[in-house]
C-alpha positions in Angstrom: 167.5 255.7 110.3 164.3 253.6 110.2 161.8 253.8 113.1 160.4 250.8 114.7 156.6 250.2 114.5 156.1 250.9 118.2 157.6 254.4 117.8 155.3 255.1 114.9 152.2 254.0 116.8 153.2 256.2 119.8 153.7 259.2 117.5 150.3 258.7 115.7 148.5 258.3 119.1 150.2 261.5 120.4 149.2 263.5 117.3 145.6 262.3 117.5 145.4 263.2 121.2 146.9 266.6 120.5 144.6 267.3 117.6 141.4 266.5 119.4 142.5 268.3 122.5 143.0 271.4 120.3 139.7 270.8 118.6 137.9 270.8 122.0 139.6 274.0 123.1 139.0 275.7 119.8 135.3 275.4 120.1 135.0 279.0 121.2 136.8 277.9 124.5 133.6 276.5 125.9 134.1 274.3 128.9 132.5 270.9 128.1 132.9 269.6 131.7 131.1 272.6 133.1 128.0 272.0 131.1 127.9 268.2 130.3 129.8 266.4 133.1 126.6 265.3 134.8 125.2 263.8 131.6 128.2 262.2 129.8 131.6 262.8 131.6 134.4 264.1 129.5 137.0 261.6 128.4 140.2 261.6 126.5 140.1 260.6 122.8 142.4 257.8 121.9 142.1 256.1 118.5 139.6 256.4 115.6 136.7 254.0 116.3 135.2 251.5 114.0 131.9 252.0 115.8 129.6 254.5 114.3 126.3 256.1 115.4 123.3 254.1 114.2 122.4 255.0 110.6 119.0 256.6 111.1 117.0 258.9 108.9 114.8 261.7 110.2 111.1 261.1 109.3 109.3 263.7 111.5 110.9 266.7 113.2 109.7 269.6 115.2 111.0 272.2 117.6 109.6 274.8 119.9 111.1 277.8 121.6 114.1 280.0 120.5 111.8 282.8 119.3 114.5 285.4 119.5 116.6 283.7 116.8 114.2 281.3 115.1 111.0 283.4 114.9 110.1 284.1 111.2 107.1 286.3 110.5 107.2 285.2 106.8 106.4 281.5 107.5 103.5 280.5 105.3 102.6 277.2 106.9 103.1 275.4 110.2 105.0 272.6 108.7 107.8 274.9 107.6 108.5 276.3 111.1 109.6 273.0 112.6 112.2 271.9 110.1 115.7 271.0 111.4 118.5 268.6 110.9 120.8 266.9 113.3 123.7 265.4 111.4 126.5 263.5 113.2 129.7 263.1 111.3 131.4 259.8 110.9 134.5 261.0 112.8 134.1 259.0 115.9 137.0 258.3 118.3 137.2 255.9 121.2 138.1 257.3 124.6 139.7 256.1 127.7 136.2 255.4 129.1 134.6 252.2 127.7 131.4 252.9 125.7 132.0 256.6 125.5 132.9 258.1 122.1 134.1 261.5 121.0 131.9 262.8 118.1 131.3 265.9 116.0 127.9 267.0 114.6 126.0 269.9 113.2 122.5 271.1 114.0 120.7 273.1 111.3 117.4 275.0 111.4 115.9 275.6 108.0 113.2 278.2 107.2 111.9 279.6 103.9 112.9 283.0 102.5 115.5 285.5 103.6 115.9 288.1 106.3 117.1 291.6 105.3 118.8 293.7 108.0 120.4 296.9 106.9 123.3 296.0 104.6 123.1 292.3 105.5 121.1 289.6 103.9 120.4 286.7 106.2 119.3 283.4 104.8 116.9 281.5 107.1 119.4 278.8 107.9 121.0 278.7 111.3 123.8 276.0 111.7 125.5 275.1 114.9 128.8 273.2 115.0 129.2 270.9 118.0 131.8 268.8 119.7 131.0 266.4 122.5 130.6 262.8 123.8 128.1 260.1 123.3 127.5 257.2 125.7 126.6 254.0 123.9 125.2 252.4 127.1 122.8 255.2 128.1 122.1 256.7 124.7 122.9 260.1 126.1 124.6 262.7 124.0 126.0 266.1 125.2 127.8 268.6 123.0 128.9 272.2 123.2 129.4 274.6 120.2 128.4 277.8 118.6 127.0 279.5 115.5 127.3 282.8 113.8 124.0 284.8 113.3 122.7 288.2 112.6 120.6 289.7 115.3 117.3 291.5 114.6 119.3 294.7 114.5 121.6 293.5 111.8 124.6 292.9 114.1 126.8 289.8 113.7 126.6 287.8 117.0 128.1 284.5 118.2 125.6 282.0 119.7 127.3 279.7 122.3 125.1 276.7 123.2 124.9 273.3 124.8 123.0 270.5 123.1 121.6 267.6 125.2 120.0 264.7 123.4 118.6 261.2 124.0 120.1 259.4 121.0 118.8 255.7 120.8 121.0 252.8 119.7 118.5 250.0 119.1 115.3 251.2 117.6 111.8 250.1 118.4 108.5 252.0 117.9 108.8 253.1 121.5 112.4 254.0 121.3 112.7 255.9 118.0 112.5 259.4 119.3 115.5 261.7 119.5 114.5 264.3 122.1 116.5 267.0 123.8 117.1 270.6 124.3 119.3 273.3 122.9 120.2 275.9 125.5 122.1 279.2 125.3 125.2 279.7 127.4 124.7 283.4 127.6 122.9 285.2 130.4 119.2 286.3 129.7 120.3 289.9 129.5 123.0 289.3 127.0 122.2 290.2 123.4 123.6 286.8 122.4 121.0 285.0 124.5 118.2 282.9 123.1 115.3 281.0 124.7 115.7 277.2 125.1 114.8 275.2 122.1 113.0 271.8 122.6 113.8 269.3 119.9 111.7 266.3 118.8 112.6 264.0 116.0 111.2 260.6 115.0 113.6 258.5 113.1 113.8 255.2 111.2 116.7 252.9 110.5 116.6 253.4 106.7 114.1 255.4 104.8 113.1 253.6 101.6 115.3 250.7 102.6 114.1 247.1 102.2 116.0 246.0 105.4 116.0 247.4 108.9 118.7 245.5 110.8 118.6 247.7 113.9 114.8 248.1 114.2 112.8 245.6 116.1 109.0 245.2 115.3 107.1 244.7 118.5 103.4 245.5 117.8 102.3 243.0 115.1 102.7 239.3 115.0 101.5 238.7 111.5 98.2 237.2 112.6 95.2 239.3 111.7 92.8 237.8 114.3 95.1 238.7 117.2 96.6 241.9 115.9 93.4 243.5 114.5 90.7 241.9 116.6 87.4 243.7 116.1 87.8 244.5 112.5 85.2 243.8 109.8 85.7 240.4 108.2 86.0 240.8 104.4 85.4 237.7 102.2 88.7 236.6 100.9 87.5 236.6 97.3 86.6 240.2 97.4 90.1 241.4 98.0 93.3 240.8 96.1 96.1 238.7 97.4 99.6 240.0 97.8 102.9 238.2 97.2 104.8 238.6 100.4 108.1 238.8 98.5 106.7 242.0 97.0 105.3 243.5 100.1 107.9 246.2 100.5 107.7 247.1 96.8 104.0 247.4 96.9 104.0 249.6 100.1 106.7 251.9 98.7 105.1 252.2 95.2 102.3 254.6 96.4 104.1 257.0 98.7 101.7 259.9 98.3 98.4 258.3 98.6 95.6 260.4 100.1 92.6 258.7 101.6 89.2 260.2 102.1 87.7 259.5 105.6 84.1 258.5 105.8 82.3 258.9 109.2 79.1 257.4 110.5 76.0 259.6 110.3 76.0 260.2 114.1 79.5 261.8 113.8 78.1 265.3 113.2 80.0 266.4 116.2 83.5 265.4 117.5 82.2 263.3 120.4 83.6 259.7 120.1 84.5 260.3 116.4 88.1 261.5 116.1 91.0 259.0 116.2 93.3 261.7 117.5 92.4 261.2 121.2 90.8 264.5 121.8 87.4 266.0 121.1 88.3 269.7 121.3 89.4 270.1 117.6 87.4 272.5 115.4 86.4 269.9 112.9 86.8 266.2 112.1 89.8 265.5 109.7 88.6 264.6 106.2 91.8 263.1 104.9 94.5 260.7 105.9 97.9 259.9 104.4 99.6 256.6 104.9 103.4 256.5 104.2 105.7 253.5 104.6 109.0 254.6 106.2 110.7 251.3 106.5 110.1 247.7 105.6 111.5 244.3 106.5 111.5 241.7 103.7 112.5 239.0 106.1 109.7 239.6 108.6 107.2 240.9 106.1 106.4 243.9 108.3 106.2 247.6 107.6 106.4 250.8 109.7 104.0 253.6 108.8 103.5 257.3 109.5 99.8 258.2 109.5 98.8 261.8 109.3 95.3 263.4 109.5 94.1 266.7 108.2 91.7 268.5 106.0 92.0 270.2 102.6 93.8 268.8 99.5 97.3 269.8 100.6 100.5 268.4 102.0 99.8 267.3 105.6 102.6 268.7 107.7 103.9 267.1 110.9 101.9 267.8 114.1 102.4 265.3 116.9 98.7 265.8 117.9 97.5 264.7 114.4 100.1 262.0 113.6 100.2 258.4 114.4 103.0 255.8 114.2 102.2 252.2 113.4 103.5 248.8 112.4 101.7 246.6 109.9 101.8 243.1 108.5 100.0 241.4 105.6 97.7 238.4 106.4 97.6 236.0 103.5 94.5 234.2 104.8 92.5 237.4 105.1 94.1 239.3 102.2 94.3 242.3 104.4 97.0 244.6 105.9 96.7 245.0 109.6 98.3 248.1 111.3 98.6 248.7 115.0 99.1 252.5 115.5 100.2 254.6 118.5 99.9 258.2 119.4 102.5 260.7 120.5 102.0 261.6 124.1 103.2 264.5 126.3 104.0 266.6 123.2 101.7 269.6 124.0 103.9 271.6 126.4 107.5 270.5 126.2 108.8 268.2 123.5 111.6 266.9 125.8 109.2 264.5 127.5 107.4 263.4 124.4 107.0 259.6 123.9 105.1 257.0 121.9 102.2 255.3 123.7 98.5 254.5 123.6 98.7 251.8 120.9 95.0 251.1 120.9 94.3 252.2 117.3 93.8 249.6 114.6 93.7 250.0 110.8 93.1 247.4 108.1 93.2 247.9 104.4 92.7 245.8 101.3 92.7 245.9 97.6 89.2 245.3 96.1 89.2 242.4 93.6 86.5 244.0 91.4 85.9 247.4 89.8 82.7 248.7 88.4 81.7 251.9 86.7 80.5 253.3 90.1 83.1 251.8 92.3 86.7 252.3 91.1 88.5 252.4 94.4 92.1 251.1 94.5 92.3 250.7 98.3 89.6 250.4 101.0 90.1 250.3 104.7 88.8 251.0 108.2 90.0 252.6 111.5 88.8 251.5 114.9 90.0 251.2 118.5 90.2 248.2 120.8 88.9 250.4 123.7 85.4 250.1 125.0 82.8 252.9 124.7 83.4 253.9 128.3 87.1 254.3 128.1 88.8 257.6 127.3 90.0 257.7 123.7 87.2 255.6 122.3 85.8 256.5 118.8 83.4 255.0 116.4 84.6 253.1 113.4 85.8 255.1 110.4 86.1 253.8 106.8 88.5 255.3 104.3 89.1 254.9 100.5 92.0 256.0 98.3 91.5 259.3 96.4 93.8 258.2 93.6 91.9 255.6 91.7 94.7 254.5 89.5 95.2 250.8 89.0 96.7 249.2 92.1 100.1 247.5 91.8 98.6 244.2 92.8 97.9 241.5 90.3 94.4 240.0 89.7 92.2 243.1 89.5 89.1 242.4 87.5 86.2 244.5 86.1 82.5 243.9 86.1 80.6 245.4 83.2 77.2 246.6 84.1 76.0 249.1 81.5 77.0 247.5 78.1 73.4 246.7 77.2 72.5 250.4 77.8 75.4 251.3 75.4 74.1 249.1 72.7 70.7 250.7 73.0 72.1 254.2 72.4 74.9 253.2 70.0 73.9 250.4 67.6 77.0 248.7 66.2 75.2 246.7 63.5 76.4 246.6 59.9 79.4 249.0 60.2 80.3 251.1 57.1 84.0 250.4 56.7 86.0 252.5 54.2 88.1 250.1 52.2 91.8 250.2 53.1 91.4 252.0 56.4 92.9 250.3 59.5 92.2 251.4 63.1 94.0 250.7 66.4 94.0 247.2 67.6 91.9 246.5 70.7 95.0 245.5 72.6 97.4 248.2 71.4 98.5 251.2 73.4 97.3 253.6 70.7 93.9 254.0 72.4 95.2 256.3 75.1 95.2 260.0 74.2 95.2 263.6 75.3 92.1 265.6 74.5 90.6 269.1 74.7 87.1 269.2 76.0 85.2 272.4 75.0 81.8 273.8 75.7 79.7 274.0 72.6 77.6 276.9 73.9 80.3 279.5 73.5 80.9 280.0 77.3 84.7 279.6 76.9 84.9 276.6 79.2 87.5 274.0 78.4 89.5 271.2 80.0 92.7 269.4 79.0 92.3 265.8 79.9 93.9 262.4 79.5 91.8 259.5 78.4 93.3 256.1 79.4 91.8 252.7 78.9 91.7 250.5 82.0 90.3 247.2 80.8 89.6 245.4 77.5 87.2 242.6 78.1 88.6 240.9 81.2 92.2 242.0 80.7 94.1 244.8 82.3 95.4 247.5 80.0 98.6 249.3 80.9 100.0 252.0 78.7 103.7 251.4 78.8 104.7 254.9 77.8 102.0 256.8 79.8 103.7 259.4 82.0 100.5 259.7 84.1 100.2 256.1 85.1 101.6 254.4 88.2 104.3 251.8 88.0 102.9 249.0 85.8 105.5 246.2 86.1 103.7 244.2 88.7 100.3 244.1 86.9 98.6 241.2 85.2 98.9 243.0 81.9 98.7 241.7 78.4 101.3 242.3 75.7 100.1 245.3 73.8 101.8 244.2 70.7 100.7 241.5 68.4 97.9 240.6 66.1 94.3 240.9 67.2 92.0 238.0 66.7 88.8 239.6 68.0 86.0 240.6 65.6 83.2 243.0 66.4 82.7 245.4 69.3 84.6 244.6 72.5 83.9 245.8 76.0 86.2 248.6 77.1 86.6 250.9 80.1 88.2 254.3 80.2 89.3 256.8 82.8 89.2 260.5 81.9 91.4 262.6 84.2 91.7 266.4 83.8 95.0 268.1 84.4 94.1 271.7 83.3 90.7 273.2 83.5 89.1 276.6 83.0 87.2 278.1 85.9 84.0 278.1 83.9 84.1 274.4 83.3 83.5 273.3 86.9 80.5 275.7 87.1 78.8 274.6 83.9 79.6 270.9 84.2 79.1 270.8 88.0 82.1 268.5 88.2 85.9 268.4 87.5 85.5 266.2 84.4 86.9 263.2 86.3 84.9 260.5 84.5 84.9 256.7 84.6 83.2 255.1 81.6 82.5 251.7 80.1 81.2 250.7 76.7 82.2 249.2 73.4 85.0 249.7 70.9 84.9 248.5 67.3 88.4 248.2 65.8 86.8 247.8 62.4 85.6 251.3 62.4 87.6 253.0 65.2 84.4 253.9 67.0 84.0 254.1 70.8 80.7 254.5 72.6 80.4 254.5 76.4 78.2 255.4 79.3 80.1 257.4 81.9 79.8 258.4 85.6 81.1 261.6 87.0 81.6 262.6 90.6 79.5 265.7 91.4 81.1 268.7 93.1 78.3 268.8 95.7 79.2 265.6 97.5 80.0 261.9 97.1 77.1 261.3 94.7 77.6 260.5 91.1 75.8 261.2 87.8 75.9 258.1 85.5 73.8 259.5 82.7 76.6 260.5 80.5 77.1 259.3 76.9 80.6 259.5 75.4 81.5 259.0 71.8 85.0 258.9 70.2 86.0 258.3 66.6 89.7 257.4 66.0 91.4 258.2 62.8 92.9 255.4 60.7 96.4 254.3 61.7 97.5 254.2 58.0 96.2 257.8 57.2 98.7 259.9 55.2 97.6 263.0 57.1 97.9 263.2 60.9 94.3 262.8 62.0 92.5 263.9 65.1 90.1 262.1 67.4 86.6 263.7 67.3 83.9 263.0 69.9 81.5 264.4 72.3 80.2 264.1 75.9 76.4 264.4 76.2 73.9 264.3 79.1 71.2 261.7 78.7 68.9 263.6 81.2 66.0 265.8 80.3 66.8 269.4 79.8 64.7 270.3 82.8 66.9 268.1 85.1 69.3 270.2 87.3 72.2 267.8 86.3 71.6 268.3 82.5 74.3 270.1 80.5 74.8 271.0 76.9 77.0 268.6 75.0 80.7 269.0 75.1 82.9 268.7 72.1 86.1 266.6 72.2 89.2 267.0 70.1 91.9 264.4 70.8 95.5 263.9 69.6 97.1 260.5 69.3 100.4 259.5 67.9 100.1 255.9 66.7 102.9 253.5 67.1 102.7 252.6 63.5 103.0 256.3 62.6 106.0 256.6 64.9 107.7 253.7 63.1 107.1 255.4 59.8 108.4 258.7 61.3 111.7 257.0 62.3 112.0 255.5 58.9 111.5 258.9 57.4 114.2 260.4 59.6 116.6 257.7 58.5 115.8 258.5 54.9 116.2 262.2 55.4 119.6 261.7 57.1 120.8 260.0 53.9 119.2 262.7 51.7 121.0 265.5 53.7 124.3 263.7 53.3 123.7 263.2 49.5 122.6 266.8 49.0 125.6 268.4 50.7 128.0 266.0 49.2 126.7 266.7 45.7 126.9 270.4 46.3 130.6 270.0 47.1 131.2 267.9 44.0 129.5 270.3 41.7 131.2 273.4 43.0 134.5 271.5 42.9 133.9 270.7 39.2 133.2 274.4 38.6 136.5 275.4 40.2 138.3 272.8 38.1 136.5 274.1 35.0 137.6 277.7 35.6 141.1 276.6 36.3 141.3 275.1 32.8 139.3 278.0 31.3 140.4 281.2 33.2 139.1 283.4 30.4 135.4 282.7 31.5 135.8 283.6 35.1 135.0 287.4 34.7 131.6 286.4 33.1 130.3 284.5 36.2 127.8 286.5 38.2 129.3 287.6 41.5 125.9 288.3 43.0 124.9 284.7 42.2 128.0 283.3 43.9 127.4 285.6 46.9 123.9 284.2 47.3 125.1 280.6 47.2 127.9 281.3 49.6 125.6 283.1 52.1 123.1 280.2 51.8 125.7 277.7 53.0 127.0 280.1 55.7 123.5 280.6 57.2 122.9 276.9 57.1 126.2 276.2 58.8 125.9 278.9 61.5 122.2 279.1 62.3 120.2 276.1 61.2 122.0 273.0 62.4 121.2 273.4 66.1 117.5 273.7 65.3 117.8 271.1 62.6 119.2 268.4 64.8 119.5 269.1 68.5 116.8 271.6 68.9 114.2 269.4 67.2 114.7 266.5 69.5 114.6 268.7 72.6 111.4 270.5 71.5 109.6 267.4 70.4 110.6 265.3 73.4 110.0 262.1 71.5 112.1 259.0 71.3 113.9 258.6 67.9 114.9 255.1 67.1 117.8 256.4 65.1 119.0 258.9 67.7 122.6 257.5 67.8 122.7 257.4 64.0 121.5 261.0 64.0 124.2 262.2 66.4 126.9 260.6 64.3 125.7 262.0 61.0 125.2 265.5 62.6 129.0 265.8 62.8 129.5 264.5 59.2 126.9 266.9 57.8 128.5 269.8 59.6 131.8 268.9 58.1 130.4 268.5 54.6 128.5 271.8 54.9 131.8 273.5 56.0 133.5 272.1 52.9 130.7 273.3 50.6 130.9 276.8 52.1 134.7 277.0 51.7 134.5 275.8 48.1 131.9 278.4 47.2 133.9 281.1 49.0 136.9 280.0 47.0 135.0 280.2 43.7 133.7 283.7 44.6 137.3 284.8 45.4 138.5 283.5 42.0 135.8 285.2 40.1 136.2 288.5 41.9 140.0 288.4 41.5 139.7 287.7 37.8 137.2 290.6 37.4 139.6 293.0 39.2 142.7 291.8 37.3 141.2 292.6 33.8 141.0 296.4 33.1 139.1 295.7 29.8 136.1 294.3 31.7 134.4 297.6 32.5 131.4 296.5 30.6 130.9 293.4 32.7 130.9 295.6 35.8 128.1 297.8 34.4 126.1 294.7 33.5 126.7 293.2 36.9 125.3 296.4 38.6 122.3 296.3 36.3 121.7 292.6 37.0 122.1 293.1 40.8 119.7 296.1 40.7 117.0 294.2 38.8 117.3 291.0 40.8 117.4 292.9 44.1 114.3 294.8 43.1 112.6 291.5 42.3 113.7 290.0 45.6 112.6 293.0 47.6 109.1 293.1 46.0 108.7 289.4 46.5 109.8 289.8 50.1 107.3 292.6 50.8 104.5 290.6 49.2 105.5 287.5 51.3 105.6 289.5 54.5 102.2 291.0 53.6 100.8 287.5 53.5 102.7 286.1 56.5 105.3 287.8 58.6 106.8 284.5 59.7 108.1 283.3 56.4 111.3 285.3 56.1 113.5 282.1 56.4 111.3 280.3 53.8 111.7 283.2 51.4 115.4 282.9 51.7 115.1 279.3 50.6 113.1 280.5 47.6 115.9 282.9 46.6 118.4 280.1 46.8 116.2 277.9 44.6 116.3 280.6 42.0 120.1 281.2 42.3 120.5 281.4 38.5 118.5 284.5 38.1 121.4 287.0 38.6 123.5 285.0 36.0 120.6 285.1 33.5 120.2 288.8 34.0 124.0 289.4 33.7 124.0 287.4 30.4 121.2 289.6 29.1 122.7 292.9 30.0 126.2 292.0 28.8 125.0 290.2 25.7 127.3 287.4 26.8 127.8 284.1 25.0 130.6 282.9 27.2 130.3 279.5 28.9 130.9 281.0 32.3 129.2 278.1 34.1 130.0 274.5 33.5 127.2 272.2 32.7 127.8 270.0 35.8 127.7 273.1 38.0 124.5 274.9 37.0 122.6 271.7 36.1 123.9 269.8 39.2 123.4 272.6 41.6 119.9 273.1 40.2 119.2 269.5 40.9 120.5 269.8 44.4 118.1 272.7 45.1 115.2 270.9 43.5 115.8 267.6 45.2 114.1 268.7 48.5 110.9 269.7 46.6 110.8 266.4 44.7 111.3 264.6 48.0 108.5 266.6 49.6 106.1 265.4 46.9 107.2 261.8 47.7 107.0 262.5 51.5 103.5 263.9 51.3 102.3 260.8 49.4 104.0 258.2 51.6 104.3 259.7 55.1 101.9 261.5 57.4 102.4 265.1 58.1 104.4 265.4 61.4 102.5 266.6 64.5 105.6 268.1 66.1 107.0 271.5 65.0 110.3 271.3 63.2 110.5 267.5 63.1 112.3 267.5 59.8 115.9 266.9 58.8 115.5 267.4 55.1 113.1 269.6 53.1 112.2 271.5 56.2 109.0 273.6 55.5 110.3 276.3 57.8 113.3 277.1 55.6 111.6 277.0 52.2 108.2 276.9 50.5 106.9 273.3 50.5 103.5 272.3 49.3 102.1 270.6 46.2 101.8 273.9 44.4 105.1 275.3 45.4 107.0 272.1 44.8 105.7 272.0 41.2 106.2 275.7 40.6 109.7 275.8 42.0 110.8 272.6 40.2 109.5 273.9 36.9 111.1 277.3 37.5 114.5 275.7 38.4 114.5 273.6 35.3 113.5 276.6 33.2 116.3 278.7 34.6 118.8 275.9 33.8 117.4 275.8 30.2 117.8 279.6 29.9 121.5 279.3 30.9 122.1 276.5 28.4 120.5 278.6 25.6 122.3 281.8 26.6 125.7 280.1 26.6 125.1 278.6 23.2 123.1 281.3 21.3 123.8 284.5 23.2 122.5 286.3 26.3 119.4 287.6 24.7 118.3 284.6 22.8 115.6 283.9 25.3 114.0 287.3 24.6 111.9 288.4 21.6 113.0 289.1 18.1 113.3 292.8 18.7 115.8 292.4 21.5 117.8 289.9 19.5 118.0 292.5 16.6 119.4 295.0 19.1 122.0 292.4 20.1 123.1 291.9 16.5 123.2 295.7 15.9 125.4 296.1 18.9 127.8 293.5 17.6 128.3 295.2 14.1 131.7 296.9 14.0 131.8 300.7 13.3 133.4 301.6 9.8 135.7 304.6 9.8 135.0 307.6 7.5 138.3 307.2 5.7 137.3 303.9 4.1 
């Protein structure tokens, strides 16, 4: 019988009510009303709610207290100690009280490492499960729940607790704090008791979101003169403009910027110098981080977290050294104005913490010009709108970005100031150009490279660095494939492809950034090899000469008496070239800043060379397919030949067939992963034919399998024929002799090869395969055989298949540069055979000679290739013996 809709609704409502009533009672039977009635009265859940808690993301979090359960002696930094997560679920239900909702949530405390107590391993993660109610009108949240935990003695205990939070609904900078307390429900003498935990969490409405629907900006109006009154007026033409449509992208594009703080000379003490509101800190902070946590594209406003500290490290969250601010971009001033506030009342208990004292101002701008001495991406200042007599006043502070990569703001220009000095030290008149050589275009991305800088005095100092062009003439240079660069898509860059129309030396600037340096380098060089340089590049000769500036380790001063010289190899060179150069000091040897010249070895992979590399891979794919296909054809013809001439089967060398079969088996089993997949993973380069390569990998595997099975079948036929003929004892004896002699030759050759190089075992195996006819030649000699055991297509065709890689290697050496990446070969791999001009000629001649020997033996006899004496022995052995009765 069908039920009417009203009955179904009543049943669903009853089930929901029963389920959530059970859920409340199952939470370790903790009475919600006893602990939370005064904050949010308990109500009866009714139906699932379409209302959800505001989507907010924790930005800053800290807790204090709870030492009995949360104290960790292995904590390595203060920032780790305060990490926790409060995560409400989306299971919200309306109740019989308007504006009150039944919710579930978890509270997790995360610490590093593990605890070990007896037989128990306790991970530093404590997670409470809570049920409770939230009032939308008051923003109050009260929940009860429990967590399982191991005590310090290693016993499993149950922690019952009540959680009371202020959970805001509509966010402003003053109303973005979730504060509250976690309290134990056990008595202080109970082993399950823990001290109250004060919770503090600053949240945003959407971390890395371009819209913030439930956040209201209240500190900035968008007008610099009113929001940042008292700041230094920067001429508009000295700072770059910013497209407001790209404000959020620009702010988010540099999330980890560190700024160096620069104080006035009278700030030797903390008096009136710190922006942190107190003068009792041990030292002035030397660094500042500025991170955008949310942005409004509609209002063109940004919310920031500003942290202060010292030492090049991650600046953890401390309410006493952190500011919260709102900013807006002023198009008339070309500056970003930020109004920042402090966290107040956060010293003792975090429950009463709040945001206030919004008297701090920050402005920053993007300099419109760079020079060799000033290559700062972002400049700014910090000040207060308080008077000198007011508490919290501090003197003006300037800051500049530590990372001097090109800003993601269009319009940046460069002013050349030392090019005449470069011409004095490096004349570019009448260049000597080798006919036929071509060098990187001035507007190509081939001029960025990695290099090794070594000390020429033998002190074992070195540095791996990256040299990246910044400007060519008045145009920005962005290396599209540079993994060390910032996002380039918004820059005023030129197309790096195309033809160059410039003749003669062109102005160029470089940045040399070290990423791995020996300890001796900083001592000898008195610097970290972080150099900015400008000079000239001549694309007719590939020559670069520049004057450079380095930042000294002893302070903010710079040494601009450096001379840098690079010589690029031709882009059309057949051999992969290296960049050679030097870094020299132009100071007198008696000068404290003088240093012995440093030698530079650079590696560059030209785009033109990369194109030829891809072309070579495409060609080698075809060669692999042709080679293995022909191997199948020729062994198939041999099988067809012995089927028609079964009498010749016993005279085929079993040892030769074993060598060929094992060669295909090893290739099939071991080499293909390294030949295809392994090479691409190790090289980590982009192959234009990657899809084509993946398709043909399957085809080549299949063809290799067919070749292996055909050789195995031929070996089985020859062995069966040998066993089935009892009159072939002589051929067995000859087979053993041929195997003994050839094995001796192989072993002696292997020992000699290992003596020269212990890593050529695989290459020696390829050499044995190249001479696969040797056992057959020896068998014909010992057995004095004249049988046509091998068909002409088989031994001539297989010889051609084995010699094809060596012929191709000669062609490859003449037409393609040697590869800079280990194992970047698909055909004629030098790691599986001997490949060089000498070896290619010797092996090719040897293979042809062996094929000629087989032809002569099968036509004139097994010993026809030997001297007259051995041929007479052969004739004598063939004369029949006459009986005495005749």
